[in-house]
C-alpha positions, 0 to 999 in steps of 0.5 A: 627673863623667863627664869625670873618670871617663873621664880616670881610665880613660885614665890607668889604661890608660896606666899598665897598658900602660906597666907591661907594656911595661917588663916586656917590655923588662926594665925591671921584673924580679922582683928589682925587684918584690921590692925594692919590696915590701920597701921598702913593707913597711918603710914601712908596718910601720916599728914592726916594723923598730924592733923588729928584725923582719926584713922581707926577703922570702925570706931 
């Protein structure tokens, strides 16, 4: 069990550092984050999309 926790912690740290580096080198921008957030809203609230609710953030 402890081995699984250490492995998960290392993977989490790896991902967090990767996100930070991608942000610093402009691979991740606020525009991309907005697009991802809109896509996730559309996926999880698909029934609202069918009812023609506008899920675009900021407009």
